[in-house]
LOZA-251884 format. One line per 10 residues: for each residue x, y, z of C-alpha. Coordinates in Angstrom, 1 decimal. Each point is the difference from the previous one (the first is absolute). Example, Ala and Ser with C-alpha at 12.3 -4.5 7.8 and 13.67 -1.06 7.14 Angstrom:
BEGIN
12.3:-4.5:7.8  1.4:3.4:-0.7
This chain:
BEGIN
0.0:0.0:0.0  2.9:2.3:0.9  1.8:-0.9:-3.2  -3.1:0.9:-2.0  -0.4:3.3:1.9  3.7:0.9:-0.6  -0.3:-0.9:-3.7  -3.2:2.2:-0.3  1.7:2.9:1.7  3.1:-0.3:-2.2
-2.2:-0.2:-3.1  -1.9:3.2:1.1  3.3:1.8:0.7  1.3:-1.0:-3.4  -3.2:1.3:-1.7  0.2:3.2:2.0  3.7:0.5:-1.1  -0.9:-0.8:-3.6  -2.9:2.4:0.0  2.1:2.7:1.7
2.7:-0.5:-2.6  -2.5:0.2:-2.8  -1.4:3.2:1.5  3.5:1.6:0.3  0.6:-1.1:-3.6  -3.2:1.6:-1.2  0.8:3.2:1.9  3.5:0.1:-1.6  -1.5:-0.6:-3.4  -2.6:2.7:0.5
2.7:2.5:1.2  2.2:-0.9:-3.0  -2.9:0.4:-2.4  -0.8:3.4:1.6  3.6:1.1:-0.3  0.2:-1.1:-3.6  -3.1:2.0:-0.8  1.3:3.2:1.7  3.3:-0.5:-1.8  -1.8:0.4:-3.3
-2.1:2.9:1.3  2.8:2.0:1.5  1.5:1.4:-3.2  -3.5:1.4:-1.0  -0.6:1.2:3.5  3.3:1.9:0.0  -0.8:1.6:-3.3  -3.4:1.1:1.3  1.5:1.4:3.2  2.6:1.9:-2.0
-2.3:1.2:-2.7  -3.2:0.7:2.0  0.6:0.1:3.8  3.1:2.2:-0.1  -1.6:2.8:-2.1  -3.1:0.0:2.1  1.9:0.2:3.3  2.3:2.6:-1.5  -3.0:2.1:-1.0  -1.4:-0.3:3.5
3.3:1.2:1.4  0.1:3.0:-2.3  -3.6:0.9:0.9  1.0:0.4:3.7  3.1:2.0:-0.8  1.2:3.1:-1.7  1.7:-0.6:-3.4  3.5:1.1:-0.7  0.4:0.8:-3.7  3.8:0.1:0.2
0.3:-3.6:1.2  -3.4:-1.0:-1.5  -1.0:-1.9:3.1  -2.0:0.4:3.1  1.4:2.5:2.5  -1.4:0.9:3.4  -3.0:-1.7:1.5  -3.1:2.3:0.0  -2.7:-2.4:1.2  -3.5:0.7:-1.4
0.9:3.4:-1.3  -0.1:-1.1:-3.7  -3.3:-1.7:0.5  -1.6:3.0:1.7  1.2:2.2:-3.0  -1.4:-2.5:-2.5  -3.4:-0.3:1.8  -0.2:3.8:0.1  0.7:0.4:-3.7  -3.3:0.4:-1.9
1.8:-1.0:-3.3  0.5:-3.5:1.4  -3.7:-0.4:0.7  -0.9:1.5:-3.4  2.2:-2.6:-1.8  -1.5:-2.8:2.1  -3.5:1.3:-1.0  1.1:-0.1:-3.7  1.3:-3.5:0.4  -3.2:-1.1:1.7
-2.1:1.4:-2.8  2.1:-1.8:-2.6  -0.3:-3.3:2.0  -3.7:0.2:0.6  -0.8:0.5:-3.7  2.8:-2.0:-1.7  -0.1:-3.2:2.0  -3.7:-0.9:-0.3  0.0:1.1:-3.6  2.9:-2.3:-0.9
-1.3:-3.0:1.9  -3.5:0.3:-1.6  1.4:0.6:-3.5  2.5:-2.8:0.4  -2.5:-2.7:1.1  -2.6:1.2:-2.4  2.4:-0.1:-3.0  1.2:-3.4:1.1  -3.5:-1.4:0.1  -0.7:1.3:-3.5
3.2:-1.4:-1.5  -0.5:-3.3:1.8  -3.1:-0.6:-2.2  0.3:-2.1:-3.1  0.6:2.3:-3.0  2.5:0.3:-2.8  3.2:2.1:0.7  -0.1:-0.1:3.8  3.5:-1.5:0.2  1.4:3.0:-2.1
-1.8:2.4:2.3  1.4:-1.6:3.1  3.5:0.4:-1.5  -0.6:3.6:-0.8  -1.1:0.7:3.6  3.6:-0.7:1.1  1.4:2.9:-1.9  -0.8:2.8:2.5  1.6:-2.0:2.8  3.4:-0.2:-1.7
0.1:3.8:-0.8  2.2:1.9:2.4  -2.0:2.4:2.2  2.0:3.0:-1.1  -0.5:-1.0:-3.6  -3.7:-0.5:0.6  -0.3:3.4:1.7  1.8:1.8:-2.9  -2.0:-1.9:-2.6  -3.4:0.9:1.6
1.2:3.6:0.4  0.3:0.2:-3.8  -3.4:-1.8:-0.5  -1.7:2.5:2.4  1.8:3.1:-1.2  -2.6:2.8:-0.2  1.2:1.2:-3.4  1.5:-3.0:-1.9  -1.3:-3.0:2.0  -2.1:-2.6:-1.8
-2.4:-0.2:2.9  -1.3:3.6:-0.5  -0.1:-0.8:-3.8  -2.4:-2.9:0.6  -2.1:2.1:2.5  -0.2:2.7:-2.7  -1.6:-2.4:-2.4  -3.0:-0.4:2.3  -0.1:3.7:0.9  1.9:-0.1:3.3
3.1:1.7:1.1  2.7:1.0:-0.3  0.7:-0.9:3.7  3.1:1.2:1.9  0.8:-3.4:1.5  3.0:1.2:2.0  -1.0:3.6:0.6  -3.2:-0.6:1.8  0.3:-1.4:3.6  -2.9:-2.5:-0.3
1.0:-1.2:-3.5  3.6:-0.3:1.1  -0.9:-2.5:2.7  -2.3:-1.8:-2.5  2.9:-0.2:-2.4  2.2:-1.6:2.6  -2.7:-2.5:0.8  -0.5:-0.8:-3.7  3.7:-0.6:-0.5  0.3:-2.2:3.1
-3.2:-1.9:-1.0  1.3:-0.6:-3.5  3.2:-1.3:1.4  -1.2:-2.2:2.9  -3.4:-1.3:-1.1  1.7:-2.7:-2.2  1.7:-1.3:3.1  -3.4:-0.5:1.7  -1.4:-1.5:-3.2  2.7:-2.7:0.0
-0.7:-0.9:3.7  -3.7:0.0:-0.6  0.3:-2.1:-3.2  2.0:-2.6:1.9  -2.6:0.0:2.8  -2.8:-0.4:-2.5  1.7:-2.9:-1.7  0.4:-1.7:3.4  -3.7:0.2:0.9  -2.0:-3.3:-0.2
-1.6:-0.3:-3.4  -3.0:-2.0:1.2  -1.3:3.0:2.0  -0.2:2.1:-3.2  -1.5:-2.9:-2.0  -2.7:-0.4:2.7  -0.7:3.7:-0.2  -0.3:-0.2:-3.8  -2.4:-3.0:0.3  -2.1:2.0:2.4
-0.3:2.7:-2.6  2.2:2.6:1.6  1.2:2.8:-2.3  3.6:1.3:-0.1  -0.9:2.8:2.5  -1.7:-2.4:2.5  2.9:-2.4:-0.4  2.5:2.8:0.7  -1.7:1.5:2.9  -1.4:-3.1:1.7
2.6:-2.6:-0.8  3.4:1.4:-1.0  0.2:3.0:2.4  -0.8:-2.0:3.2  2.6:-2.6:-1.0  2.6:2.7:-0.8  -0.5:2.2:3.1  3.1:-1.4:1.8  2.1:0.5:-3.2  -1.4:3.5:-0.4
0.9:0.9:3.6  3.5:-1.4:-0.4  0.5:1.8:-3.3  -1.2:3.3:1.6  2.7:-0.4:2.7  2.7:-0.8:-2.5  -1.0:3.0:-2.1  -0.2:2.2:3.1  3.6:-0.7:0.8  1.0:1.1:-3.5
-2.2:3.0:-0.2  1.0:1.5:3.3  3.5:0.4:-1.5  -1.2:2.2:-2.8  2.8:2.3:-1.1  1.5:-0.6:-3.5  -3.1:0.6:-2.1  -0.8:3.3:1.8  3.6:1.0:-0.3  0.0:-0.6:-3.8
-3.5:1.3:-0.8  -0.9:2.9:2.3  2.9:0.5:2.5  -2.6:0.6:2.6  -1.8:2.8:-1.8  -1.9:2.0:-0.7  0.9:1.6:3.3  -0.1:-2.9:2.3  -3.0:-1.8:-1.4  1.9:-3.3:-0.7
2.7:0.4:2.5  -0.2:-3.5:1.5  1.8:-0.7:3.3  3.0:-1.8:-1.6  0.7:2.8:-2.3  -0.3:2.5:2.8  2.5:-2.0:2.1  2.3:-0.1:-3.0  -0.2:3.8:-0.5  0.6:0.7:3.6
3.0:-2.3:0.2  1.9:0.6:-3.2  -1.1:3.5:-0.9  -0.5:1.7:3.3  2.7:-2.2:1.7  -2.3:-0.6:3.0  1.2:-3.6:0.4  -0.9:-0.4:3.7  -3.6:1.3:-0.5  -0.4:-2.2:-3.1
1.2:-3.0:1.9  -2.7:0.7:2.7  -2.6:0.3:-2.8  1.1:-3.3:-1.4  -0.3:-1.7:3.3  -3.5:1.4:0.6  -1.0:-1.2:-3.5  1.5:-3.5:0.7  -1.9:-0.3:3.3  -3.3:1.1:-1.7
0.6:-2.5:-2.8  0.7:-2.8:2.3  -3.1:0.7:2.1  -2.3:0.2:-3.0  1.6:-3.1:-1.6  -0.7:-1.9:3.2  -3.6:1.1:0.0  -0.4:-1.0:-3.7  1.6:-3.4:0.6  -2.3:-0.6:3.0
-3.0:1.0:-2.1  1.3:-2.3:-2.8  0.1:-2.9:2.4  -3.5:0.7:1.3  -1.3:0.0:-3.6  1.8:-3.3:-0.7  -1.7:-1.5:3.1  -3.4:1.3:-1.1  0.2:-1.2:-3.6
């Protein structure tokens, strides 16, 4: 009996030792796997830190300091002085207002046009492949080139836009001399350039939708409008929300088209926040105040992006 008990105890201890060894081996294997993954990630992480984190932290440092033009670096620590000066500058708030007007009009317009055009070219008709290829052209045109090209098209004297309007008894319009038309011109140029990007995303999303749902709607006698509004749109709501967030991140950086087309004019009608920061930094040489503006805009962008992402997740849960 004692021999059997001893053998049982020895067997259990061997099993425990084997299981403990297997657990240690599994932990070592997991640690080695984790280290190997991080070894592949580290080069990219270092590049991101150098290229992204360092400029951001350097900008924050400048925003809390005075700027020495002789050494072209941050000088004495001034605390919140630059931020107080920026917040008290009415021109900063005016440029934010201009940027908000642009975003409120341009973003919904581009999303609606993008998904609407994608739905139309997704239908079966001859030549839709050629049209899809043509939609890529505005995306590959450099922003400065696009701004200069549209400046010639919308020229009040020699532009082809006023010529076409004259054929129907309208115009000529001073596209860049009138404050409202100047903002409309910027929105037109930006919409022309970025709507094809949304069209490509929407086309891919439409092609990924289940075909049987549309076939069932067709059998039930639904027309193209009913199919769009009652079938396609509910299925595309998560994609629409994600596309809006992506386009928001690009639109909030608006700078080059305004620089090439209107240079912020007439007056300050199209002086978006990024152009204002550029002017204050590289023309007025107010680098510390411009850094404070950039930090404020970065924080506002991060907060709004977080709100949009949260809303996008809620829409994904609902639909």
